[in-house]
Backbone as a ProteinNet text record, in pm:
[ID]
protein_1_A
[PRIMARY]
MRSLVLATRNEHKLVELRRILADAGLTVHLLGLADFPQIGEVAETGLTFAENALLKAHAVAQGSGLPAIADDSGLCVGALNGMPGVFSARWSGKHGDDQANLDLLLAQVSDVPEGRREAHFTCAAALALPGGDERVVEGRLHGRLTFTPRGTGGFGYDPIFVPDGESRTTAEMSPAEKDAISHRGRAFRELATLLDRFPGL
[TERTIARY]
51.8	-24.5	71	67.9	131.1	67.5	223.3	189.9	219.4	133.1	130	142.8	188.7	199.4	113.9	18.9	-24.2	16.7	65.8	135.5	58.9	-1.9	-70.2	-69.7	-87.3	-117.3	-267.6	-364.1	-501.5	-553	-606.2	-666	-798.4	-859.1	-983.3	-980.7	-857.2	-791	-769.8	-698.1	-642.4	-785.5	-892.3	-980.1	-1066.2	-1089.2	-1171.4	-1070.9	-978.3	-860.9	-903.8	-903	-913	-1043.3	-1168.5	-1265.8	-1280.5	-1207.8	-1225.5	-1152.3	-1032.7	-961.4	-1016.3	-1103.5	-1164.3	-1304.7	-1365.3	-1440.8	-1413.4	-1295	-1229.7	-1184.8	-1205.6	-1157.9	-1013.6	-934	-768.1	-761.8	-689.4	-634.5	-481.7	-455.2	-329.7	-308	-205.7	-171.3	-167.5	-237.5	-231.1	-168.9	-72.2	18.6	16.8	29.7	20.5	149.5	144.6	321.7	326	229.5	235.8	324.1	330.5	416.4	533.4	567.5	713.8	770.8	797.7	838.1	957	1040.2	1145.3	1119.5	1022.2	950.9	900.5	962.6	946.9	798.4	757.3	646.9	705.5	664.6	684.6	635.5	674.9	662.3	578.7	433.2	370.3	388.6	521.6	542.4	503.5	436.5	380.7	223.3	203.7	140.1	3.7	-14.5	-85.9	-129.5	-263.4	-288.3	-192.1	-166.9	-77.1	51.6	96.9	236.3	282.5	169.4	202.2	175.3	104.8	73.8	198.7	259.5	368.3	497.8	493.5	622.2	580.3	442.8	472.7	482.6	410	462.9	603.3	638.4	809.2	881.8	843.6	923.8	904.2	776.9	740.8	796.1	752.5	837.7	978.4	1050.2	1232	1207.5	1133.3	1160	1162.9	1037.4	1005.1	996.8	1060.9	1133.7	986.8	884.7	790.1	672.1	595.5	539.2	425.8	442.1	352.1	239.2	138	49.9	-9.3	-23.9	-68	-147.3	-254.5	-318.5	-288.8	-359.2	-377	-479.6	-592.1	-705.6	-736.4	-864.9	-922.6	-1028.1	-1105.9	-1213.6	-1157.3	-1241	-1223.4	-1329.8	-1340.2	-1481	-1494.9	-1578.6	-1577	-1604.7	-1664.4	-1665.7	-1535.9	-1443	-1324.2	-1215.2	-1259.2	-1152.7	-1089.8	-1154.5	-1080.3	-1033.8	-1009.9	-949.6	-1068.9	-1010	-876.7	-785.6	-847.1	-726.9	-646.4	-551.9	-417.8	-404.3	-425.6	-441.7	-540.9	-641.6	-744.4	-721.8	-644	-589.6	-570.3	-486.9	-437.1	-493.6	-622.1	-676.2	-681.3	-690.9	-692.5	-565.8	-480.2	-333	-260.5	-347.3	-294.2	-353.9	-238.2	-257	-343.2	-474.4	-556.4	-640.7	-658	-774	-890.9	-991.9	-1117.9	-1192.7	-1222.7	-1321	-1298.3	-1132.4	-1113.7	-1154.2	-1068.3	-1105.7	-1250.4	-1326.6	-1459.9	-1520.6	-1495.6	-1546.3	-1511.6	-1386.4	-1290.2	-1391.1	-1410.3	-1444.5	-1584	-1654.4	-1808.6	-1815.4	-1730.4	-1742	-1703.5	-1634	-1567	-1685.5	-1757.5	-1875.3	-2013.3	-2005.3	-2135.7	-2229.1	-2218.2	-2261.3	-2255.1	-2229	-2246.1	-2389.5	-2476.4	-2611.4	-2628.7	-2706.7	-2762.8	-2703.1	-2735.6	-2729.7	-2568.4	-2494.3	-2350.5	-2286	-2303.1	-2241.2	-2153	-2112.9	-2058.3	-1943.8	-1905	-1745.1	-1762.4	-1636.1	-1600.2	-1488	-1473.4	-1375.8	-1311	-1167.7	-1048.4	-977.4	-920.2	-833.8	-751.6	-612.8	-499.5	-448.5	-440.1	-369.3	-259.1	-187.6	-38.1	8.4	86	128.1	308.7	337.4	519.1	599.5	684.2	748.1	883.2	974.2	1115.8	1191.8	1173.3	1254.1	1243.4	1112.9	1109.3	967.2	934.7	812.9	694.4	643.6	505.4	352.6	278.9	125.4	44	-14	-86.2	-238.2	-364.9	-495.7	-575.1	-696	-764	-882.2	-968.3	-1107	-1157.8	-1307.9	-1356.9	-1506.8	-1566.7	-1707.9	-1749.6	-1875.4	-1906.5	-2043.9	-2035.8	-2156.5	-2167.8	-2237.9	-2241.1	-2232.7	-2215	-2192.4	-2301.9	-2337.4	-2447.4	-2402	-2504.2	-2489.1	-2448.5	-2479.7	-2440.6	-2382.8	-2315	-2284.8	-2426.6	-2397.6	-2523.5	-2450.4	-2473.5	-2426.5	-2308.3	-2281.7	-2168.5	-2059.6	-2088.9	-2010.9	-1899.1	-1806.6	-1689.5	-1625.5	-1535.1	-1426.6	-1402.5	-1347.8	-1275	-1432.3	-1456.1	-1540.3	-1697.6	-1686.2	-1798.8	-1936.7	-1937	-2046.3	-2115.4	-2031.9	-2106.6	-2093	-2118	-2116.3	-2178.7	-2267.8	-2385.3	-2353.6	-2342.3	-2314.5	-2397.6	-2410	-2472.9	-2605.8	-2701.4	-2817.1	-2860.3	-2804.7	-2825.8	-2905.7	-2951.3	-2995	-2908.7	-2835.6	-2772.7	-2635.8	-2579.8	-2418.4	-2350.8	-2225.7	-2153	-2122.2	-2145.7	-2129.7	-2258.4	-2344.8	-2518.4	-2514.3	-2435.7	-2433.5	-2347.1	-2384.6	-2314.7	-2156.3	-2073.2	-1974.6	-1956.2	-2043.3	-2042.7	-2098.3	-2233.7	-2255.2	-2173.9	-2087.8	-1974.7	-1897.9	-1858.6	-1701.6	-1771.9	-1895.3	-1936.5	-1947.1	-1947.1	-1934.4	-1810.6	-1776.1	-1658.4	-1539.4	-1487.4	-1375.2	-1223.9	-1219.7	-1121.2	-1166.8	-1288.4	-1342.7	-1311.2	-1359.5	-1321.7	-1163.9	-1084.8	-947	-896.1	-896.5	-839.2	-899.9	-1046.2	-1096.5	-1007.5	-995.6	-909.2	-770.7	-722.4	-572.2	-563.2	-681	-663.3	-664.9	-714.9	-726	-624.7	-524.4	-354.2	-293.3	-346.6	-196.5	-199.9	-257.6	-241.6	-193.9	-160.9	-91.6	22.9	80.5	135.4	314.8	392.7	537.3	593.5	632.3	716.7	652.9	525.8	426	399.5
-126.3	10.4	151.9	221.5	355.8	435.9	500.6	589.2	738.1	826.6	938.9	1018.6	1117.8	1214.7	1352	1380.5	1503.3	1584.1	1714.2	1791.7	1870	1834	1890.3	1780.4	1877	1794	1800.9	1857.2	1898.8	1763.2	1680.8	1558.4	1559.4	1673.6	1702.9	1665.3	1729.7	1758.7	1580.8	1497.4	1370.5	1307.9	1316.2	1241.9	1246.1	1388.5	1428	1375.4	1388.5	1334.6	1196.2	1141.5	982.9	961.4	1001.9	981.3	1028.6	1150.2	1203	1072.1	1017.5	945.3	827.4	750.6	628.2	635.1	746.8	796.8	770.2	827.1	848.4	682.6	615	462	432.3	507.4	501	421.8	351.9	261.7	299.8	412	490.1	468.7	446.1	463.2	620	682.4	829.3	868.6	920.6	928.4	1096.2	1156.8	1309.6	1359.8	1488.1	1517.9	1463.5	1384.1	1360.3	1214.3	1143.4	1011.8	1085.1	1197.1	1246.2	1366.2	1344.9	1442.6	1518	1491.4	1546.7	1650.6	1656.3	1748.6	1897.1	2000.9	2096.8	2211.3	2277.7	2383.7	2435.2	2439.4	2532.8	2645.8	2773.5	2892.6	2903.1	2970.2	2996.1	3111.5	3132.2	3292.5	3309.9	3234.8	3259.4	3355.1	3415.2	3540.8	3457.5	3365.4	3285.8	3155.2	3072.9	2958.2	2854	2879.2	2781.3	2782	2888.3	2890.1	2838.6	2871.2	2816.6	2665.1	2599.5	2458.2	2387.7	2445.7	2392.6	2418.9	2506.8	2542.9	2412.9	2360	2241.8	2162.4	2103.6	1970.8	1974.9	2062.2	2028	1991.6	2081.6	2083.5	1914.2	1839.9	1752.7	1631.8	1663.8	1547.2	1529.2	1630.6	1622.9	1543.6	1592.2	1552.3	1408.4	1370.7	1209.2	1120.8	1154.6	1099.9	1018.3	1083.3	1024.2	1116	1082.1	1167.3	1269.8	1392	1451.4	1534.7	1537.1	1623.8	1751.5	1851.8	2005.5	2061.1	2138	2231.1	2350.2	2440.6	2597.6	2641.3	2687.8	2707.1	2819.3	2892.2	3013.7	3058	3156.3	3221.5	3369.5	3389.5	3482.6	3590.5	3701.8	3782.9	3908.4	3943.8	4035.9	4147.5	4205.1	4316.5	4357.5	4258.8	4300.4	4243.6	4281.7	4286.8	4146.8	4047.1	3941	3860.9	3927	3883.7	3807.3	3709	3695.7	3650.1	3531.6	3469.5	3395.7	3414.6	3322.1	3362.3	3437.7	3483.7	3386.8	3328.9	3257.1	3207.3	3114.8	3021.7	3135.5	3229.4	3329.9	3461.4	3484.8	3626.8	3685	3623.7	3693.6	3706.8	3661.2	3692.2	3536.4	3454.9	3337.4	3214.8	3135.5	3057.9	2954.1	2902.4	2779.8	2789.1	2933.5	2965.2	2972	2879	2877.3	2952.7	2986.2	3051.4	3205	3221.2	3389.3	3445.4	3350.6	3397.2	3391.5	3340.5	3344.8	3470.8	3491.7	3606.8	3724.5	3743.4	3861.4	3888.4	3795.5	3797.7	3851.9	3799.8	3869.6	3992.8	4045.6	4163.7	4258.5	4206.3	4299.2	4345.3	4224.8	4209.6	4272.1	4279.5	4331.4	4412.5	4507.1	4633.8	4592	4473.4	4441.6	4396.2	4438.1	4396.4	4289.9	4212.5	4097.6	4064.2	4156.7	4135.6	4158.9	4185.8	4216	4132.4	4001.6	3942.7	3812	3827.2	3735.3	3665.5	3581.1	3513.1	3399.3	3336.3	3213.7	3134.1	3027.2	2936.9	2907.8	2925.8	2873.1	2749.6	2662.2	2548.8	2524.1	2529.6	2492.2	2363.7	2257.3	2112.2	2096.2	2057.3	2054.5	1899.2	1853.7	1731.2	1720.6	1671.9	1695.5	1547.9	1535.4	1398.5	1446.7	1369.3	1392.7	1420	1366.5	1443.6	1554.6	1614.3	1739.8	1785.1	1673.4	1670.4	1736.6	1788.8	1864.6	1896.4	1889.8	1948.3	2001.4	2097.9	2213.8	2211.7	2204.7	2214.2	2309.8	2365.2	2435.3	2404.8	2443.3	2423	2542.4	2592.6	2689	2653.8	2723.2	2707.6	2851.4	2886.6	3033.6	3014.8	3150.8	3144.1	3279.7	3272.3	3402	3375.2	3478	3454.9	3471.9	3424.7	3434	3550.5	3600.4	3685.6	3629.4	3529.9	3436.9	3290.4	3243.2	3066.1	2986.6	2868.2	2778.2	2646.2	2541.3	2420.5	2408.6	2252.1	2214	2108.2	2080.4	2016.6	2101.2	2049.9	2128.7	2178.7	2276.1	2306.8	2477	2578.5	2698.8	2768.8	2836.8	2928.8	2858.9	2719.9	2655.3	2684.5	2718.2	2782.1	2908.2	2991.9	3091.6	3118.7	2997.1	3005.7	2882.6	3004.1	2905.2	2890.8	2796.8	2789.5	2822.1	2896.8	2896.4	2805.8	2823.6	2725.3	2643.5	2683.4	2619.9	2733.4	2647.4	2745.8	2697.1	2605.7	2549.6	2602.3	2620.9	2649	2492.6	2521.3	2430.7	2325.3	2404.2	2335.5	2265.2	2294.2	2220.1	2068.1	2032.7	1940.9	1807.8	1713.9	1584.9	1639.5	1520.7	1514.8	1484.7	1413.2	1356.4	1444.6	1519.4	1643	1758	1788.2	1900.6	1835.1	1738.1	1651.4	1682	1646.6	1655.7	1785.1	1897	2057.5	2121.6	2071	2159.9	2231.4	2325.8	2390.5	2259.8	2230.3	2126.1	1965.4	1944.4	1799.9	1819.3	1930.5	1957.9	1961.4	2046.6	2018.9	1895.4	1839.6	1704.4	1559.7	1601.5	1491.7	1527.7	1647.1	1676.2	1623.7	1631.3	1585.1	1446	1351.1	1236.8	1154.8	1239.5	1180.7	1197.6	1275.8	1273.6	1168.5	1103.2	1038.9	899.8	823.5	733.5	751.7	879.2	924.6	1015.1	1007.7	1109.3	1025.9	1082.2	989.1	1009.6	853.9	834.3	799	799.7	742.5	589.7
-4.3	15.1	0.6	-88.6	-98.2	64.8	47.4	190.7	124.3	225.1	176.7	323.8	342.6	438.9	423.6	504.2	516	596.8	550.3	610.8	697.6	816.3	920.9	1035.4	1165	1271.3	1358.8	1242.5	1248.3	1229	1348.8	1314.8	1246.8	1222.5	1161.7	1003.4	966.2	830.1	793.3	872.6	827.7	851.5	922.2	912.4	770.9	758.6	637.9	510.5	500.3	382.7	358.1	469.1	479	400.4	443.2	388.1	233.3	205.1	46.1	-15.7	-11.2	-64.3	-72	60.9	2	-83.3	-65.1	-153.9	-324.7	-334.7	-447.1	-522.8	-415	-476	-433	-342.1	-362.2	-212.4	-238.7	-132.8	-51.3	24	36.8	214.8	248.3	386.1	412.4	504.9	514.8	696.7	673.8	795.1	819.2	918.4	939.5	1007.1	1017.4	1097.6	1233.5	1300	1433.8	1435.3	1287.8	1281.4	1279.7	1212.4	1195.6	1265.8	1428.9	1518.3	1454.9	1424.4	1346.5	1256.8	1201.5	1102.2	1178.9	1196.8	1269.1	1165.3	1243.9	1162.8	1046.4	925.4	828.4	810.7	813.7	777.1	671.8	687.2	569.8	537.1	443.2	410.7	257.4	203.8	85.3	100.3	-59.1	-50.7	-100	-129.7	-182.6	-157.7	-132.1	-109.2	-141.8	-288.6	-372.8	-329.5	-302.6	-234.6	-120.1	-29.5	78.8	92.6	38.8	-0.9	-52.1	-141.9	-202.6	-120	-56	65.8	144.8	209	320.1	258.3	125.6	81.2	54.3	-18.6	-51.6	93.7	218	303.8	412.9	394.8	456.8	354.2	208.2	143.2	154.5	169.9	217.6	356	444.1	568.4	620.3	528.8	562	441.6	336.4	216.8	176.2	182.6	146.7	43.6	-28.3	-83.3	-1.2	-33.1	59.5	21.3	89.6	57.6	137.3	93.2	194	118.4	236	183.2	213.2	166	252.4	207.2	306.6	292.5	392.1	323.6	399.8	377.8	423.7	391.5	346.5	252	151.7	176.1	239.5	227.3	155.9	77.8	-5.7	61.9	150.5	248.8	305.9	334.3	405.8	275.8	135.8	38.7	7.6	55	11.3	161.3	268	364.6	482.4	541.1	621.1	506.6	415	312.5	370.5	334	381.3	512.1	576.4	720.6	804.2	742.2	810	957.4	937.7	1079	1170.5	1142.2	1261.2	1246.5	1211.3	1194.3	1302	1422.6	1546.4	1642.7	1547.6	1580.4	1679.7	1700.7	1718.3	1656.6	1583.7	1493.3	1547.3	1512.3	1527.8	1610.8	1654.5	1773.6	1681.1	1667.9	1591.3	1614.1	1786	1851.2	1799.7	1884.1	1844.6	1709.4	1606.4	1471	1421.4	1485.4	1418.1	1493.2	1625	1694.5	1640.3	1622.3	1539.5	1405.9	1307.6	1187.6	1203.1	1282.4	1287.5	1371.7	1420.6	1474.5	1358.3	1288.8	1178.1	1069.2	1074	944.3	1000.3	1154.2	1218.9	1146.5	1086.1	1040.5	879.3	825.5	678.3	647.4	571.6	562	502.9	514	455.9	294.7	230	64.2	41.7	155.5	108.2	183.2	221.5	300.6	208.1	94	11.4	47	57.8	69.2	14.6	-15.4	-30.4	37.8	45.1	92.3	-32.5	-4.8	-107.3	-67.6	-122.1	-81.3	-193.3	-176.9	-260.9	-202.3	-302.2	-254.1	-284.1	-248.1	-335.4	-329.3	-416.4	-372.6	-430.6	-332.2	-385.7	-350.1	-456.6	-412.8	-354.2	-287	-222.9	-339.6	-485.6	-572.7	-623.9	-580.7	-590.4	-715.5	-768.3	-881.2	-773.8	-854.2	-805.9	-883.1	-790.1	-876.3	-754.4	-788.8	-717.6	-800.6	-708	-807.8	-690.1	-720.7	-634	-620.4	-531.3	-513.6	-414.3	-459.2	-411.2	-376.8	-253.5	-208.7	-183.4	-315.9	-256.6	-205.9	-111.4	-33.8	49.3	194.9	259.3	403.9	472	643.5	683	776.4	883.3	1007	1046	1146.1	1285	1316.1	1455.1	1421.3	1469.9	1444.2	1465.9	1375.6	1379.6	1347.1	1439.4	1398.9	1482.5	1508.5	1586.1	1514	1394.6	1320	1220.1	1165.4	1087.6	1202	1161	1248	1166.7	1230.8	1177.8	1176.4	1054.2	1020.3	973.4	954.9	928.7	970.4	1113.3	1182	1116.3	1069.5	997.3	875.2	774.9	618.2	565	478.8	431.4	266.4	215.9	100.2	5.9	-118	-208.7	-257.1	-219.7	-252.8	-173.7	-10.6	73.8	209.3	282.2	411.3	518.2	526.9	624.6	665.4	772.5	758.2	736.8	677.7	663.6	812.4	929	1056.6	1116.7	1008.4	1034.7	938.8	854.9	730.8	822.5	772.8	791.4	736.3	791.7	715.3	587	523.6	391.5	293	353.4	274.5	252.7	366.5	342.2	284.3	268.5	190.9	21.2	4.6	-138.1	-179.5	-124.9	-196.9	-159.2	-68.5	20.3	-80.7	-46.2	-121.2	-89.9	34.2	47	-21	-17.5	-112.4	-219.8	-316.2	-421.9	-473.9	-406.5	-426.3	-410.6	-305.1	-307.2	-390.5	-416.8	-525.8	-657.6	-710.4	-800.6	-813.3	-685.5	-652.7	-634.3	-590.3	-596.5	-717.4	-850.8	-948.7	-1016.1	-971.1	-1024.6	-974.8	-844	-810.4	-857	-919.3	-1005.6	-1143.1	-1166.2	-1296	-1280.2	-1147.5	-1078.7	-1127.9	-1191.4	-1208.4	-1055.3	-1047.3	-920.8	-795.4	-839.6	-716.9	-708.2
[MASK]
+++++++++++++++++++++++++++++++++++++++++++++++++++++++++++++++++++++++++++++++++++++++++++++++++++++++++++++++++++++++++++++++++++++++++++++++++++++++++++++++++++++++++++++++++++++++++++++++++++++++++

């Protein structure tokens, strides 16, 4: 069985990618950064989601000696000129504090009326081999922001995001429903189709 490393310590992302790869019919042994304690944090110094995903994928492929997958994703809010964007995970100043990030964002758009609360999630997913070969793809999910959080599923900004054509937030959906439409699901499904054709895998 092929082994891949997902460049994250976020267990939610590992579970999500395992579901997506399984649904795509791919049998792979998916590892996370917890399996490679020698690999430190990779600085996300890129100005785009794709740049950050590739930085992480290459660093982890080199550090683990295995093919690596990394993603960078975030919420882009029209009323905030596309922010928080690549800063989504550390919007409140501390990386990974979902509640603080969500609270700050809601406060920043509190006066934005219903018809102007458009936003979209973007995910860039990158695959890198230890030898340096790479691929990167992108997925998006368009929708709008709620005024208050709803739902207990998902993570990050899910409780305040309603996809186009839906009345529920992504935090009110089942994991399978969210995977079917999510930016990360779209990006990883496209990446999954490349795995069998990727040279050296």
